[in-house]
C-alpha positions in Angstrom: 6.1 -39.0 54.4 9.2 -37.5 56.3 12.1 -36.1 54.2 14.9 -38.7 53.4 18.6 -38.4 52.3 17.5 -38.8 48.7 15.3 -35.5 49.1 18.1 -33.7 50.9 21.0 -34.5 48.5 18.8 -34.4 45.3 16.9 -31.2 46.0 16.9 -29.3 49.3 20.5 -28.5 49.4 20.2 -26.9 46.0 17.1 -25.0 47.0 19.2 -23.3 49.9 21.2 -21.6 47.2 18.3 -21.0 44.9 16.7 -18.6 47.5 19.6 -16.4 47.2 18.8 -15.8 43.6 15.1 -16.1 43.3 11.9 -15.0 45.2 11.2 -18.6 46.4 7.9 -20.4 47.6 8.5 -23.8 49.4 5.3 -25.6 49.9 4.6 -28.7 52.4 2.3 -30.6 50.2 0.0 -32.2 52.6 -2.9 -32.3 50.0 -0.6 -34.5 47.7 0.1 -36.8 50.8 -3.5 -37.8 51.1 -3.7 -39.1 47.6 -2.2 -42.5 48.8 -3.2 -44.5 52.0 -2.1 -42.5 55.2 -2.7 -42.1 58.9 -4.0 -38.6 59.7 -2.1 -38.3 63.0 1.3 -39.4 61.2 0.5 -37.0 58.5 0.3 -34.0 60.9 3.4 -34.9 62.4 5.1 -35.3 59.2 4.1 -31.6 58.3 5.7 -30.4 61.3 8.9 -32.6 60.7 9.2 -31.4 57.1 8.9 -27.7 58.1 11.6 -28.4 60.7 13.8 -30.1 58.1 13.5 -27.3 55.7 14.4 -24.7 58.3 17.2 -27.0 59.7 18.6 -27.6 56.1 19.1 -23.7 55.5 15.7 -22.7 54.1 15.4 -19.1 55.5 11.9 -17.9 56.1 13.2 -14.3 56.1 14.2 -14.8 52.4 11.5 -17.4 51.2 7.9 -18.2 51.9 7.5 -21.6 53.6 3.9 -22.7 54.1 1.5 -25.7 54.3 -0.5 -26.4 51.2 -3.9 -27.0 52.8 -3.6 -23.6 54.6 -4.1 -22.0 51.4 -7.7 -22.9 50.0 -6.8 -21.4 46.5 -4.8 -24.5 45.9 -7.7 -26.9 46.0 -9.9 -24.3 44.2 -7.8 -23.9 41.3 -7.1 -27.6 41.1 -10.7 -28.2 40.5 -10.9 -25.5 37.9 -8.1 -27.0 35.9 -9.3 -30.6 36.3 -12.4 -29.6 34.4 -10.1 -28.6 31.5 -7.6 -31.5 31.6 -8.0 -34.3 29.2 -8.1 -37.8 30.6 -5.5 -38.9 27.8 -3.0 -36.4 29.3 -3.3 -38.0 32.7 -3.2 -41.5 31.3 0.3 -41.0 30.1 1.8 -40.0 33.4 4.5 -42.5 34.3 4.4 -41.9 38.1 0.7 -42.7 38.2 1.3 -45.9 36.5 4.1 -46.9 38.8 2.2 -45.9 42.0 -0.9 -47.6 41.0 1.0 -50.9 40.5 2.1 -50.8 43.9 -1.2 -50.3 45.7 -2.9 -53.4 46.7 -6.2 -51.9 47.3 -8.3 -49.7 45.0 -6.5 -47.0 43.5 -8.1 -43.5 44.3 -8.9 -40.9 41.8 -6.8 -38.5 43.7 -3.6 -40.3 42.6 -4.9 -40.1 39.1 -5.3 -36.3 39.2 -2.4 -35.6 41.4 -0.4 -33.9 38.5 -3.3 -31.4 38.1 -2.9 -30.4 41.8 0.8 -30.0 41.2 0.0 -27.9 38.2 -2.3 -25.7 40.4 0.5 -25.3 43.0 2.6 -23.9 40.3 0.3 -21.7 38.3 -1.3 -20.1 41.4 1.9 -18.2 42.0 2.5 -17.4 38.4 5.9 -19.1 38.6 8.5 -18.3 36.1 10.8 -21.1 37.0 10.2 -24.4 39.0 13.1 -26.7 40.2 12.3 -30.4 39.2 14.1 -33.6 39.1 13.9 -36.1 36.5 10.9 -37.8 38.2 8.8 -34.7 38.3 9.7 -33.3 34.9 6.6 -34.7 33.1 4.4 -33.1 35.6 6.0 -29.7 35.0 5.4 -30.4 31.2 1.7 -31.2 32.0 1.5 -27.7 33.9 2.9 -25.9 30.8 0.3 -27.9 28.7 -2.6 -26.8 31.0 -1.2 -23.1 31.2 -1.1 -23.0 27.3 -4.4 -24.4 26.9 -6.2 -22.0 29.6 -4.4 -19.0 28.0 -5.5 -20.1 24.5 -9.3 -21.1 25.4 -9.9 -18.2 27.9 -7.9 -15.2 26.8 -10.8 -13.6 25.0 -12.8 -13.4 28.3 -10.0 -12.7 30.6 -9.4 -9.2 32.2 -8.2 -7.0 29.5 -7.6 -10.3 27.3 -4.5 -10.9 29.2 -3.0 -14.6 29.5 -4.3 -16.2 32.7 -1.1 -18.0 33.5 2.6 -17.5 32.9 3.9 -20.8 31.4 6.6 -22.0 33.7 10.1 -23.3 32.8 12.0 -26.0 34.4 14.9 -24.9 36.8 17.4 -27.6 36.3 20.4 -27.3 38.8 23.5 -29.3 39.0 22.9 -32.9 39.0 21.9 -33.9 42.4 22.9 -37.2 44.1 20.7 -40.0 43.2 20.2 -42.0 46.5 18.9 -45.5 46.0 16.6 -47.5 48.3 18.0 -49.7 51.2 15.8 -52.6 50.2 15.9 -52.2 46.5 19.0 -50.9 45.0 17.6 -50.4 41.6 15.1 -47.9 42.7 15.4 -44.4 44.2 14.8 -43.9 47.8 11.1 -42.9 48.1 8.8 -41.3 50.9 5.8 -43.4 49.6 7.4 -46.9 49.8 5.5 -48.7 52.5 8.6 -50.2 53.8 10.1 -47.7 56.3 13.5 -49.6 56.1 13.9 -48.5 52.7 15.2 -45.0 53.6 17.0 -42.9 55.9 14.9 -39.9 57.0 16.6 -36.7 57.9 15.0 -36.7 61.2 16.3 -40.2 62.1 18.5 -40.0 65.3 
């Protein structure tokens, strides 16, 4: 979905400063978007509007790499390799999966269940040192760390020059961002995945 005010105040405005201090990669995660019901035409439009919102907010393509996830096939390839190594129990414990699964009235897809593994692939593919995360994504970063540690432990002996396969990323916790609540339910954060478009204010709204 399109970026909303919660995304901006909680994350993007901090990313603008981070790109001054770090080599930064900003990924428009269209593969993540298809893990829930969606309309392909609207998704394509959302990719463009998200890129525009990044640039308009101050993400500088001269300083940072901005790209579309599906344009780099290694994301999906590494996702599959990591999925073969992840224990089901690890994924069963993910809070976001449980919350999103409850909201879906139709059958829950396996892609939603393995969503955190794709996020781990997004991170580990670039040998990231630090990853900016909010409270809702922190457990996914912890999973990425667990996956990296397991892969390094299991496959180090067969890796090139017996080096570790992946750098174990650390959370980059910025100053507390604004917690913008939904317009229809003030007890929950504003969300792109909420089926009620009236629950959020998108940065592209006129």
